[in-house]
N, CA, C and O atoms as a Tinker XYZ file with bonds, in Angstrom:
   536  protein
     1  N    109.408000  126.807000   86.928000    73     2
     2  CA   108.683000  125.717000   86.303000    64     1     3
     3  C    107.221000  126.140000   86.146000    63     2     4     5
     4  O    106.612000  126.628000   87.098000    81     3
     5  N    106.677000  125.961000   84.990000    73     3     6
     6  CA   105.298000  126.357000   84.716000    64     5     7
     7  C    104.333000  125.467000   85.487000    63     6     8     9
     8  O    104.574000  124.277000   85.690000    81     7
     9  N    103.247000  126.074000   85.904000    73     7    10
    10  CA   102.232000  125.338000   86.627000    64     9    11
    11  C    101.483000  124.410000   85.680000    63    10    12    13
    12  O    101.122000  124.805000   84.571000    81    11
    13  N    101.249000  123.166000   86.123000    73    11    14
    14  CA   100.551000  122.194000   85.280000    64    13    15
    15  C     99.065000  122.530000   85.260000    63    14    16    17
    16  O     98.482000  122.837000   86.300000    81    15
    17  N     98.465000  122.477000   84.110000    73    15    18
    18  CA    97.028000  122.656000   83.989000    64    17    19
    19  C     96.344000  121.308000   84.224000    63    18    20    21
    20  O     96.978000  120.257000   84.127000    81    19
    21  N     95.064000  121.348000   84.529000    73    19    22
    22  CA    94.308000  120.136000   84.846000    64    21    23
    23  C     94.446000  119.075000   83.771000    63    22    24    25
    24  O     94.615000  117.898000   84.090000    81    23
    25  N     94.378000  119.462000   82.509000    73    23    26
    26  CA    94.398000  118.475000   81.428000    64    25    27
    27  C     95.739000  117.771000   81.319000    63    26    28    29
    28  O     95.820000  116.715000   80.692000    81    27
    29  N     96.790000  118.319000   81.906000    73    27    30
    30  CA    98.113000  117.721000   81.830000    64    29    31
    31  C     98.367000  116.728000   82.962000    63    30    32    33
    32  O     99.329000  115.962000   82.915000    81    31
    33  N     97.516000  116.742000   83.964000    73    31    34
    34  CA    97.715000  115.854000   85.107000    64    33    35
    35  C     97.364000  114.420000   84.725000    63    34    36    37
    36  O     96.403000  114.184000   83.993000    81    35
    37  N     98.140000  113.468000   85.220000    73    35    38
    38  CA    97.814000  112.064000   84.967000    64    37    39
    39  C     96.434000  111.716000   85.551000    63    38    40    41
    40  O     95.998000  112.317000   86.533000    81    39
    41  N     95.778000  110.770000   84.953000    73    39    42
    42  CA    94.437000  110.363000   85.349000    64    41    43
    43  C     94.354000  110.020000   86.836000    63    42    44    45
    44  O     93.418000  110.443000   87.514000    81    43
    45  N     95.309000  109.270000   87.343000    73    43    46
    46  CA    95.274000  108.864000   88.755000    64    45    47
    47  C     95.384000  110.062000   89.684000    63    46    48    49
    48  O     94.782000  110.065000   90.759000    81    47
    49  N     96.135000  111.069000   89.293000    73    47    50
    50  CA    96.267000  112.270000   90.125000    64    49    51
    51  C     94.950000  113.037000   90.159000    63    50    52    53
    52  O     94.559000  113.566000   91.200000    81    51
    53  N     94.270000  113.094000   89.020000    73    51    54
    54  CA    92.981000  113.787000   88.979000    64    53    55
    55  C     91.935000  113.052000   89.805000    63    54    56    57
    56  O     91.097000  113.694000   90.439000    81    55
    57  N     91.964000  111.716000   89.813000    73    55    58
    58  CA    90.942000  110.932000   90.515000    64    57    59
    59  C     91.275000  110.644000   91.969000    63    58    60    61
    60  O     90.388000  110.229000   92.715000    81    59
    61  N     92.497000  110.843000   92.397000    73    59    62
    62  CA    92.896000  110.502000   93.766000    64    61    63
    63  C     92.043000  111.208000   94.831000    63    62    64    65
    64  O     91.616000  110.540000   95.774000    81    63
    65  N     91.770000  112.522000   94.736000    73    63    66
    66  CA    90.911000  113.136000   95.761000    64    65    67
    67  C     89.521000  112.500000   95.838000    63    66    68    69
    68  O     88.990000  112.319000   96.934000    81    67
    69  N     88.929000  112.162000   94.698000    73    67    70
    70  CA    87.608000  111.530000   94.706000    64    69    71
    71  C     87.680000  110.144000   95.351000    63    70    72    73
    72  O     86.808000  109.770000   96.135000    81    71
    73  N     88.711000  109.399000   95.017000    73    71    74
    74  CA    88.875000  108.057000   95.592000    64    73    75
    75  C     89.054000  108.149000   97.107000    63    74    76    77
    76  O     88.474000  107.357000   97.849000    81    75
    77  N     89.846000  109.101000   97.564000    73    75    78
    78  CA    90.059000  109.275000   99.002000    64    77    79
    79  C     88.769000  109.701000   99.712000    63    78    80    81
    80  O     88.476000  109.216000  100.804000    81    79
    81  N     88.003000  110.600000   99.100000    73    79    82
    82  CA    86.734000  111.025000   99.708000    64    81    83
    83  C     85.738000  109.871000   99.765000    63    82    84    85
    84  O     85.050000  109.684000  100.769000    81    83
    85  N     85.665000  109.099000   98.684000    73    83    86
    86  CA    84.756000  107.945000   98.703000    64    85    87
    87  C     85.168000  106.958000   99.792000    63    86    88    89
    88  O     84.314000  106.399000  100.480000    81    87
    89  N     86.466000  106.745000   99.951000    73    87    90
    90  CA    86.945000  105.850000  101.009000    64    89    91
    91  C     86.616000  106.374000  102.395000    63    90    92    93
    92  O     86.210000  105.607000  103.268000    81    91
    93  N     86.787000  107.680000  102.607000    73    91    94
    94  CA    86.482000  108.275000  103.917000    64    93    95
    95  C     84.992000  108.168000  104.224000    63    94    96    97
    96  O     84.610000  107.808000  105.338000    81    95
    97  N     84.163000  108.476000  103.252000    73    95    98
    98  CA    82.715000  108.382000  103.454000    64    97    99
    99  C     82.318000  106.937000  103.748000    63    98   100   101
   100  O     81.524000  106.686000  104.655000    81    99
   101  N     82.858000  105.993000  102.993000    73    99   102
   102  CA    82.548000  104.582000  103.215000    64   101   103
   103  C     82.982000  104.143000  104.616000    63   102   104   105
   104  O     82.256000  103.421000  105.298000    81   103
   105  N     84.175000  104.586000  105.040000    73   103   106
   106  CA    84.677000  104.226000  106.362000    64   105   107
   107  C     83.727000  104.720000  107.460000    63   106   108   109
   108  O     83.336000  103.958000  108.344000    81   107
   109  N     83.363000  106.006000  107.389000    73   107   110
   110  CA    82.511000  106.563000  108.447000    64   109   111
   111  C     81.115000  105.961000  108.434000    63   110   112   113
   112  O     80.507000  105.809000  109.493000    81   111
   113  N     80.598000  105.618000  107.276000    73   111   114
   114  CA    79.266000  105.010000  107.246000    64   113   115
   115  C     79.316000  103.534000  107.634000    63   114   116   117
   116  O     78.271000  102.923000  107.859000    81   115
   117  N     80.511000  102.954000  107.717000    73   115   118
   118  CA    80.664000  101.557000  108.136000    64   117   119
   119  C     80.725000  101.407000  109.652000    63   118   120   121
   120  O     80.643000  100.293000  110.168000    81   119
   121  N     80.867000  102.514000  110.363000    73   119   122
   122  CA    80.963000  102.439000  111.822000    64   121   123
   123  C     79.616000  102.069000  112.428000    63   122   124   125
   124  O     78.605000  102.690000  112.101000    81   123
   125  N     79.586000  101.073000  113.302000    73   123   126
   126  CA    78.340000  100.762000  114.011000    64   125   127
   127  C     77.907000  101.961000  114.847000    63   126   128   129
   128  O     78.746000  102.773000  115.238000    81   127
   129  N     76.636000  102.081000  115.123000    73   127   130
   130  CA    76.095000  103.227000  115.848000    64   129   131
   131  C     76.829000  103.473000  117.175000    63   130   132   133
   132  O     77.028000  104.622000  117.568000    81   131
   133  N     77.226000  102.412000  117.854000    73   131   134
   134  CA    77.918000  102.557000  119.127000    64   133   135
   135  C     79.298000  103.194000  119.021000    63   134   136   137
   136  O     79.824000  103.691000  120.018000    81   135
   137  N     79.887000  103.189000  117.843000    73   135   138
   138  CA    81.222000  103.777000  117.651000    64   137   139
   139  C     81.164000  105.193000  117.067000    63   138   140   141
   140  O     82.196000  105.845000  116.904000    81   139
   141  N     79.963000  105.659000  116.757000    73   139   142
   142  CA    79.804000  107.010000  116.221000    64   141   143
   143  C     79.687000  107.973000  117.400000    63   142   144   145
   144  O     78.834000  107.777000  118.265000    81   143
   145  N     80.527000  109.010000  117.451000    73   143   146
   146  CA    80.464000  109.944000  118.576000    64   145   147
   147  C     79.146000  110.717000  118.588000    63   146   148   149
   148  O     78.517000  110.922000  117.550000    81   147
   149  N     78.750000  111.135000  119.772000    73   147   150
   150  CA    77.565000  111.987000  119.901000    64   149   151
   151  C     78.017000  113.372000  120.363000    63   150   152   153
   152  O     79.045000  113.515000  121.025000    81   151
   153  N     77.239000  114.376000  120.005000    73   151   154
   154  CA    77.627000  115.759000  120.261000    64   153   155
   155  C     76.563000  116.501000  121.061000    63   154   156   157
   156  O     76.369000  117.705000  120.894000    81   155
   157  N     75.881000  115.767000  121.927000    73   155   158
   158  CA    74.893000  116.382000  122.799000    64   157   159
   159  C     73.786000  117.066000  122.018000    63   158   160   161
   160  O     73.258000  116.515000  121.052000    81   159
   161  N     73.444000  118.270000  122.446000    73   159   162
   162  CA    72.349000  118.993000  121.806000    64   161   163
   163  C     72.672000  119.400000  120.364000    63   162   164   165
   164  O     71.771000  119.745000  119.600000    81   163
   165  N     73.933000  119.362000  119.998000    73   163   166
   166  CA    74.367000  119.733000  118.646000    64   165   167
   167  C     74.489000  118.528000  117.720000    63   166   168   169
   168  O     74.877000  118.667000  116.560000    81   167
   169  N     74.155000  117.336000  118.238000    73   167   170
   170  CA    74.396000  116.093000  117.500000    64   169   171
   171  C     73.804000  116.100000  116.088000    63   170   172   173
   172  O     74.520000  115.839000  115.121000    81   171
   173  N     72.531000  116.390000  115.959000    73   171   174
   174  CA    71.876000  116.350000  114.659000    64   173   175
   175  C     72.495000  117.368000  113.695000    63   174   176   177
   176  O     72.775000  117.047000  112.540000    81   175
   177  N     72.703000  118.582000  114.172000    73   175   178
   178  CA    73.270000  119.629000  113.311000    64   177   179
   179  C     74.675000  119.268000  112.835000    63   178   180   181
   180  O     74.990000  119.427000  111.656000    81   179
   181  N     75.515000  118.787000  113.739000    73   179   182
   182  CA    76.894000  118.436000  113.379000    64   181   183
   183  C     76.925000  117.272000  112.398000    63   182   184   185
   184  O     77.694000  117.294000  111.438000    81   183
   185  N     76.101000  116.261000  112.626000    73   183   186
   186  CA    76.099000  115.101000  111.732000    64   185   187
   187  C     75.564000  115.454000  110.345000    63   186   188   189
   188  O     76.094000  114.985000  109.338000    81   187
   189  N     74.524000  116.272000  110.288000    73   187   190
   190  CA    73.988000  116.656000  108.974000    64   189   191
   191  C     74.947000  117.612000  108.264000    63   190   192   193
   192  O     75.065000  117.560000  107.040000    81   191
   193  N     75.626000  118.474000  108.998000    73   191   194
   194  CA    76.652000  119.341000  108.395000    64   193   195
   195  C     77.817000  118.499000  107.882000    63   194   196   197
   196  O     78.429000  118.829000  106.866000    81   195
   197  N     78.119000  117.420000  108.585000    73   195   198
   198  CA    79.154000  116.494000  108.122000    64   197   199
   199  C     78.769000  115.841000  106.806000    63   198   200   201
   200  O     79.602000  115.685000  105.913000    81   199
   201  N     77.496000  115.458000  106.692000    73   199   202
   202  CA    76.998000  114.903000  105.426000    64   201   203
   203  C     77.192000  115.918000  104.303000    63   202   204   205
   204  O     77.775000  115.602000  103.266000    81   203
   205  N     76.703000  117.133000  104.516000    73   203   206
   206  CA    76.762000  118.162000  103.472000    64   205   207
   207  C     78.208000  118.492000  103.116000    63   206   208   209
   208  O     78.534000  118.649000  101.940000    81   207
   209  N     79.066000  118.597000  104.107000    73   207   210
   210  CA    80.478000  118.930000  103.861000    64   209   211
   211  C     81.202000  117.812000  103.117000    63   210   212   213
   212  O     81.955000  118.069000  102.178000    81   211
   213  N     80.974000  116.596000  103.532000    73   211   214
   214  CA    81.627000  115.463000  102.875000    64   213   215
   215  C     81.240000  115.358000  101.412000    63   214   216   217
   216  O     82.088000  115.116000  100.553000    81   215
   217  N     79.968000  115.540000  101.131000    73   215   218
   218  CA    79.525000  115.446000   99.747000    64   217   219
   219  C     79.845000  116.704000   98.947000    63   218   220   221
   220  O     79.929000  116.645000   97.720000    81   219
   221  N     80.025000  117.830000   99.611000    73   219   222
   222  CA    80.521000  119.028000   98.932000    64   221   223
   223  C     81.930000  118.750000   98.410000    63   222   224   225
   224  O     82.251000  119.046000   97.259000    81   223
   225  N     82.750000  118.183000   99.266000    73   223   226
   226  CA    84.120000  117.851000   98.853000    64   225   227
   227  C     84.128000  116.760000   97.776000    63   226   228   229
   228  O     84.930000  116.810000   96.843000    81   227
   229  N     83.244000  115.790000   97.910000    73   227   230
   230  CA    83.178000  114.720000   96.909000    64   229   231
   231  C     82.742000  115.279000   95.554000    63   230   232   233
   232  O     83.320000  114.923000   94.527000    81   231
   233  N     81.740000  116.140000   95.540000    73   231   234
   234  CA    81.290000  116.746000   94.291000    64   233   235
   235  C     82.408000  117.522000   93.614000    63   234   236   237
   236  O     82.588000  117.425000   92.400000    81   235
   237  N     83.162000  118.293000   94.397000    73   235   238
   238  CA    84.292000  119.044000   93.846000    64   237   239
   239  C     85.378000  118.099000   93.331000    63   238   240   241
   240  O     85.987000  118.353000   92.292000    81   239
   241  N     85.612000  117.023000   94.056000    73   239   242
   242  CA    86.625000  116.053000   93.629000    64   241   243
   243  C     86.219000  115.396000   92.310000    63   242   244   245
   244  O     87.058000  115.191000   91.433000    81   243
   245  N     84.945000  115.071000   92.172000    73   243   246
   246  CA    84.469000  114.513000   90.900000    64   245   247
   247  C     84.653000  115.527000   89.773000    63   246   248   249
   248  O     85.121000  115.180000   88.688000    81   247
   249  N     84.285000  116.778000   90.032000    73   247   250
   250  CA    84.403000  117.834000   89.016000    64   249   251
   251  C     85.845000  117.962000   88.544000    63   250   252   253
   252  O     86.109000  118.089000   87.348000    81   251
   253  N     86.773000  117.929000   89.491000    73   251   254
   254  CA    88.198000  118.026000   89.174000    64   253   255
   255  C     88.672000  116.806000   88.380000    63   254   256   257
   256  O     89.525000  116.920000   87.500000    81   255
   257  N     88.113000  115.646000   88.700000    73   255   258
   258  CA    88.563000  114.399000   88.065000    64   257   259
   259  C     88.055000  114.240000   86.635000    63   258   260   261
   260  O     88.704000  113.596000   85.811000    81   259
   261  N     86.912000  114.819000   86.346000    73   259   262
   262  CA    86.337000  114.669000   85.002000    64   261   263
   263  C     87.205000  115.376000   83.963000    63   262   264   265
   264  O     87.862000  116.368000   84.280000    81   263
   265  N     87.212000  114.883000   82.746000    73   263   266
   266  CA    88.080000  115.464000   81.713000    64   265   267
   267  C     87.799000  116.944000   81.472000    63   266   268   269
   268  O     86.646000  117.323000   81.267000    81   267
   269  N     88.820000  117.775000   81.494000    73   267   270
   270  CA    88.634000  119.215000   81.296000    64   269   271
   271  C     88.111000  119.569000   79.906000    63   270   272   273
   272  O     87.637000  120.685000   79.698000    81   271
   273  N     88.187000  118.655000   78.968000    73   271   274
   274  CA    87.683000  118.936000   77.612000    64   273   275
   275  C     86.159000  119.018000   77.595000    63   274   276   277
   276  O     85.583000  119.571000   76.658000    81   275
   277  N     85.498000  118.471000   78.624000    73   275   278
   278  CA    84.046000  118.575000   78.727000    64   277   279
   279  C     83.681000  120.001000   79.126000    63   278   280   281
   280  O     84.461000  120.677000   79.798000    81   279
   281  N     82.524000  120.452000   78.725000    73   279   282
   282  CA    82.107000  121.807000   79.099000    64   281   283
   283  C     81.919000  121.878000   80.618000    63   282   284   285
   284  O     81.642000  120.873000   81.273000    81   283
   285  N     82.076000  123.079000   81.155000    73   283   286
   286  CA    81.913000  123.253000   82.608000    64   285   287
   287  C     80.520000  122.847000   83.066000    63   286   288   289
   288  O     80.359000  122.227000   84.117000    81   287
   289  N     79.510000  123.203000   82.269000    73   287   290
   290  CA    78.139000  122.852000   82.640000    64   289   291
   291  C     77.913000  121.347000   82.676000    63   290   292   293
   292  O     77.276000  120.831000   83.594000    81   291
   293  N     78.431000  120.650000   81.685000    73   291   294
   294  CA    78.281000  119.195000   81.656000    64   293   295
   295  C     79.043000  118.552000   82.801000    63   294   296   297
   296  O     78.548000  117.615000   83.428000    81   295
   297  N     80.243000  119.045000   83.080000    73   295   298
   298  CA    81.015000  118.510000   84.211000    64   297   299
   299  C     80.274000  118.747000   85.518000    63   298   300   301
   300  O     80.270000  117.880000   86.392000    81   299
   301  N     79.642000  119.918000   85.663000    73   299   302
   302  CA    78.881000  120.252000   86.872000    64   301   303
   303  C     77.752000  119.243000   87.051000    63   302   304   305
   304  O     77.595000  118.663000   88.126000    81   303
   305  N     76.974000  119.037000   86.003000    73   303   306
   306  CA    75.838000  118.109000   86.076000    64   305   307
   307  C     76.317000  116.683000   86.336000    63   306   308   309
   308  O     75.747000  115.977000   87.168000    81   307
   309  N     77.354000  116.260000   85.631000    73   307   310
   310  CA    77.869000  114.906000   85.800000    64   309   311
   311  C     78.442000  114.696000   87.199000    63   310   312   313
   312  O     78.223000  113.646000   87.802000    81   311
   313  N     79.170000  115.677000   87.721000    73   311   314
   314  CA    79.721000  115.569000   89.078000    64   313   315
   315  C     78.601000  115.475000   90.109000    63   314   316   317
   316  O     78.696000  114.692000   91.054000    81   315
   317  N     77.541000  116.266000   89.936000    73   315   318
   318  CA    76.403000  116.202000   90.858000    64   317   319
   319  C     75.713000  114.840000   90.758000    63   318   320   321
   320  O     75.382000  114.238000   91.780000    81   319
   321  N     75.500000  114.360000   89.555000    73   319   322
   322  CA    74.868000  113.059000   89.348000    64   321   323
   323  C     75.696000  111.947000   90.004000    63   322   324   325
   324  O     75.140000  111.053000   90.643000    81   323
   325  N     77.003000  112.005000   89.848000    73   323   326
   326  CA    77.879000  110.998000   90.451000    64   325   327
   327  C     77.805000  111.059000   91.976000    63   326   328   329
   328  O     77.790000  110.023000   92.640000    81   327
   329  N     77.758000  112.279000   92.536000    73   327   330
   330  CA    77.655000  112.428000   93.991000    64   329   331
   331  C     76.330000  111.855000   94.494000    63   330   332   333
   332  O     76.290000  111.208000   95.541000    81   331
   333  N     75.249000  112.090000   93.751000    73   331   334
   334  CA    73.943000  111.544000   94.141000    64   333   335
   335  C     73.960000  110.020000   94.093000    63   334   336   337
   336  O     73.460000  109.357000   95.002000    81   335
   337  N     74.535000  109.473000   93.035000    73   335   338
   338  CA    74.621000  108.005000   92.940000    64   337   339
   339  C     75.433000  107.424000   94.095000    63   338   340   341
   340  O     75.063000  106.397000   94.665000    81   339
   341  N     76.539000  108.084000   94.437000    73   339   342
   342  CA    77.348000  107.580000   95.547000    64   341   343
   343  C     76.572000  107.706000   96.859000    63   342   344   345
   344  O     76.641000  106.815000   97.705000    81   343
   345  N     75.836000  108.805000   97.035000    73   343   346
   346  CA    75.030000  108.987000   98.250000    64   345   347
   347  C     73.986000  107.884000   98.369000    63   346   348   349
   348  O     73.786000  107.326000   99.447000    81   347
   349  N     73.327000  107.573000   97.268000    73   347   350
   350  CA    72.334000  106.493000   97.289000    64   349   351
   351  C     72.977000  105.145000   97.622000    63   350   352   353
   352  O     72.447000  104.379000   98.427000    81   351
   353  N     74.117000  104.868000   97.000000    73   351   354
   354  CA    74.784000  103.591000   97.267000    64   353   355
   355  C     75.302000  103.538000   98.698000    63   354   356   357
   356  O     75.299000  102.476000   99.320000    81   355
   357  N     75.746000  104.671000   99.222000    73   355   358
   358  CA    76.256000  104.688000  100.582000    64   357   359
   359  C     75.135000  104.500000  101.600000    63   358   360   361
   360  O     75.325000  103.829000  102.613000    81   359
   361  N     73.985000  105.079000  101.342000    73   359   362
   362  CA    72.848000  104.867000  102.251000    64   361   363
   363  C     72.401000  103.405000  102.210000    63   362   364   365
   364  O     72.037000  102.835000  103.239000    81   363
   365  N     72.429000  102.806000  101.026000    73   363   366
   366  CA    72.109000  101.378000  100.922000    64   365   367
   367  C     73.114000  100.559000  101.729000    63   366   368   369
   368  O     72.728000   99.662000  102.479000    81   367
   369  N     74.398000  100.869000  101.576000    73   367   370
   370  CA    75.453000  100.182000  102.331000    64   369   371
   371  C     75.224000  100.346000  103.826000    63   370   372   373
   372  O     75.368000   99.389000  104.587000    81   371
   373  N     74.871000  101.544000  104.245000    73   371   374
   374  CA    74.690000  101.840000  105.668000    64   373   375
   375  C     73.519000  101.056000  106.257000    63   374   376   377
   376  O     73.487000  100.807000  107.462000    81   375
   377  N     72.565000  100.667000  105.423000    73   375   378
   378  CA    71.418000   99.901000  105.927000    64   377   379
   379  C     71.832000   98.513000  106.423000    63   378   380   381
   380  O     71.063000   97.853000  107.123000    81   379
   381  N     73.036000   98.069000  106.068000    73   379   382
   382  CA    73.536000   96.768000  106.514000    64   381   383
   383  C     74.455000   96.868000  107.735000    63   382   384   385
   384  O     74.904000   95.852000  108.265000    81   383
   385  N     74.729000   98.092000  108.175000    73   383   386
   386  CA    75.637000   98.304000  109.306000    64   385   387
   387  C     74.837000   98.221000  110.603000    63   386   388   389
   388  O     73.718000   98.725000  110.700000    81   387
   389  N     75.445000   97.567000  111.599000    73   387   390
   390  CA    74.792000   97.326000  112.890000    64   389   391
   391  C     74.259000   98.624000  113.498000    63   390   392   393
   392  O     74.989000   99.603000  113.651000    81   391
   393  N     72.969000   98.606000  113.841000    73   391   394
   394  CA    72.279000   99.714000  114.512000    64   393   395
   395  C     72.281000  101.022000  113.721000    63   394   396   397
   396  O     72.082000  102.090000  114.300000    81   395
   397  N     72.500000  100.955000  112.424000    73   395   398
   398  CA    72.418000  102.153000  111.574000    64   397   399
   399  C     71.248000  101.976000  110.630000    63   398   400   401
   400  O     70.785000  100.857000  110.408000    81   399
   401  N     70.776000  103.061000  110.083000    73   399   402
   402  CA    69.701000  102.972000  109.094000    64   401   403
   403  C     70.003000  103.912000  107.943000    63   402   404   405
   404  O     70.850000  104.800000  108.041000    81   403
   405  N     69.299000  103.696000  106.866000    73   403   406
   406  CA    69.484000  104.569000  105.711000    64   405   407
   407  C     68.347000  105.577000  105.686000    63   406   408   409
   408  O     67.261000  105.334000  106.213000    81   407
   409  N     68.626000  106.723000  105.055000    73   407   410
   410  CA    67.637000  107.787000  105.032000    64   409   411
   411  C     67.719000  108.539000  103.711000    63   410   412   413
   412  O     68.791000  108.985000  103.301000    81   411
   413  N     66.585000  108.673000  103.059000    73   411   414
   414  CA    66.533000  109.450000  101.826000    64   413   415
   415  C     66.766000  110.935000  102.137000    63   414   416   417
   416  O     67.214000  111.688000  101.273000    81   415
   417  N     66.466000  111.345000  103.353000    73   415   418
   418  CA    66.737000  112.731000  103.767000    64   417   419
   419  C     68.240000  112.997000  103.734000    63   418   420   421
   420  O     68.677000  114.072000  103.322000    81   419
   421  N     69.028000  112.013000  104.170000    73   419   422
   422  CA    70.481000  112.169000  104.111000    64   421   423
   423  C     70.966000  112.313000  102.672000    63   422   424   425
   424  O     71.891000  113.078000  102.402000    81   423
   425  N     70.349000  111.585000  101.752000    73   423   426
   426  CA    70.708000  111.724000  100.337000    64   425   427
   427  C     70.392000  113.143000   99.871000    63   426   428   429
   428  O     71.162000  113.731000   99.112000    81   427
   429  N     69.274000  113.691000  100.317000    73   427   430
   430  CA    68.926000  115.070000   99.981000    64   429   431
   431  C     69.930000  116.066000  100.535000    63   430   432   433
   432  O     70.312000  117.014000   99.849000    81   431
   433  N     70.357000  115.855000  101.771000    73   431   434
   434  CA    71.361000  116.733000  102.383000    64   433   435
   435  C     72.687000  116.614000  101.637000    63   434   436   437
   436  O     73.357000  117.616000  101.387000    81   435
   437  N     73.057000  115.399000  101.286000    73   435   438
   438  CA    74.280000  115.165000  100.513000    64   437   439
   439  C     74.211000  115.893000   99.166000    63   438   440   441
   440  O     75.183000  116.514000   98.736000    81   439
   441  N     73.062000  115.809000   98.515000    73   439   442
   442  CA    72.864000  116.453000   97.216000    64   441   443
   443  C     72.972000  117.967000   97.334000    63   442   444   445
   444  O     73.608000  118.615000   96.503000    81   443
   445  N     72.357000  118.525000   98.358000    73   443   446
   446  CA    72.417000  119.974000   98.573000    64   445   447
   447  C     73.854000  120.413000   98.818000    63   446   448   449
   448  O     74.293000  121.428000   98.277000    81   447
   449  N     74.595000  119.655000   99.632000    73   447   450
   450  CA    75.997000  119.995000   99.898000    64   449   451
   451  C     76.824000  119.996000   98.630000    63   450   452   453
   452  O     77.603000  120.919000   98.393000    81   451
   453  N     76.658000  118.953000   97.803000    73   451   454
   454  CA    77.410000  118.866000   96.547000    64   453   455
   455  C     77.006000  119.988000   95.599000    63   454   456   457
   456  O     77.867000  120.600000   94.967000    81   455
   457  N     75.709000  120.268000   95.488000    73   455   458
   458  CA    75.227000  121.300000   94.562000    64   457   459
   459  C     75.729000  122.689000   94.960000    63   458   460   461
   460  O     76.124000  123.473000   94.097000    81   459
   461  N     75.716000  122.993000   96.241000    73   459   462
   462  CA    76.201000  124.303000   96.701000    64   461   463
   463  C     77.684000  124.453000   96.399000    63   462   464   465
   464  O     78.113000  125.484000   95.881000    81   463
   465  N     78.463000  123.435000   96.721000    73   463   466
   466  CA    79.910000  123.509000   96.477000    64   465   467
   467  C     80.210000  123.635000   94.987000    63   466   468   469
   468  O     81.062000  124.433000   94.594000    81   467
   469  N     79.528000  122.867000   94.167000    73   467   470
   470  CA    79.753000  122.930000   92.723000    64   469   471
   471  C     79.341000  124.287000   92.164000    63   470   472   473
   472  O     80.013000  124.821000   91.282000    81   471
   473  N     78.251000  124.846000   92.665000    73   471   474
   474  CA    77.803000  126.164000   92.209000    64   473   475
   475  C     78.804000  127.243000   92.605000    63   474   476   477
   476  O     79.146000  128.103000   91.794000    81   475
   477  N     79.269000  127.199000   93.836000    73   475   478
   478  CA    80.264000  128.180000   94.278000    64   477   479
   479  C     81.559000  128.046000   93.483000    63   478   480   481
   480  O     82.168000  129.048000   93.108000    81   479
   481  N     81.974000  126.816000   93.231000    73   479   482
   482  CA    83.199000  126.598000   92.456000    64   481   483
   483  C     83.038000  127.102000   91.024000    63   482   484   485
   484  O     83.951000  127.719000   90.474000    81   483
   485  N     81.884000  126.839000   90.423000    73   483   486
   486  CA    81.640000  127.302000   89.054000    64   485   487
   487  C     81.596000  128.825000   89.012000    63   486   488   489
   488  O     82.140000  129.441000   88.095000    81   487
   489  N     80.952000  129.429000   89.999000    73   487   490
   490  CA    80.879000  130.891000   90.062000    64   489   491
   491  C     82.271000  131.478000   90.255000    63   490   492   493
   492  O     82.651000  132.434000   89.578000    81   491
   493  N     83.029000  130.897000   91.186000    73   491   494
   494  CA    84.382000  131.393000   91.450000    64   493   495
   495  C     85.264000  131.250000   90.213000    63   494   496   497
   496  O     85.967000  132.189000   89.839000    81   495
   497  N     85.230000  130.094000   89.585000    73   495   498
   498  CA    86.131000  129.869000   88.454000    64   497   499
   499  C     85.761000  130.737000   87.252000    63   498   500   501
   500  O     86.637000  131.112000   86.473000    81   499
   501  N     84.479000  131.060000   87.092000    73   499   502
   502  CA    84.091000  131.890000   85.953000    64   501   503
   503  C     84.354000  133.367000   86.209000    63   502   504   505
   504  O     84.418000  134.150000   85.261000    81   503
   505  N     84.508000  133.766000   87.469000    73   503   506
   506  CA    84.752000  135.166000   87.806000    64   505   507
   507  C     86.169000  135.427000   88.287000    63   506   508   509
   508  O     86.501000  136.543000   88.688000    81   507
   509  N     86.990000  134.413000   88.246000    73   507   510
   510  CA    88.349000  134.517000   88.748000    64   509   511
   511  C     89.287000  135.057000   87.671000    63   510   512   513
   512  O     89.109000  134.798000   86.480000    81   511
   513  N     90.276000  135.806000   88.114000    73   511   514
   514  CA    91.311000  136.276000   87.211000    64   513   515
   515  C     92.462000  135.290000   87.109000    63   514   516   517
   516  O     93.414000  135.511000   86.360000    81   515
   517  N     92.372000  134.204000   87.861000    73   515   518
   518  CA    93.464000  133.229000   87.859000    64   517   519
   519  C     93.427000  132.413000   86.575000    63   518   520   521
   520  O     92.428000  132.399000   85.857000    81   519
   521  N     94.525000  131.743000   86.304000    73   519   522
   522  CA    94.597000  130.923000   85.099000    64   521   523
   523  C     94.216000  129.478000   85.386000    63   522   524   525
   524  O     94.215000  128.648000   84.476000    81   523
   525  N     93.895000  129.169000   86.628000    73   523   526
   526  CA    93.504000  127.794000   86.944000    64   525   527
   527  C     92.096000  127.544000   86.453000    63   526   528   529
   528  O     91.281000  128.461000   86.349000    81   527
   529  N     91.826000  126.293000   86.154000    73   527   530
   530  CA    90.475000  125.950000   85.698000    64   529   531
   531  C     89.920000  124.853000   86.581000    63   530   532   533
   532  O     90.522000  123.790000   86.735000    81   531
   533  N     88.774000  125.125000   87.150000    73   531   534
   534  CA    88.086000  124.108000   87.961000    64   533   535
   535  C     87.208000  123.308000   87.084000    63   534   536
   536  O     86.531000  122.394000   87.556000    81   535
């Protein structure tokens, strides 16, 4: 059976990873401060790496979900813009959670994570011998 290309996948299948990532991010940012685990001396590094990793995956999920007929560059920019908008909305949401606060620095970390992942994916897909298209 031939492998399905991105453009042949149903819309819901293309968007499911993004929807799941948005749900996971929303869930974790909804936890009150008392329910968020601490990691001792590594706490800040682990939490900020979690921000960058989560938004790296979200940026890639958006890129995959966007219509393949769009140019790779436009999809890259649009996926990054969508990740930034979600980061901003999530920080706003987090400002209403008990004992949590919002931080523009976290939005910056989220943006960097998404941008790095999207850049690596674009570099990989343009230099790959595979027939898959990111």
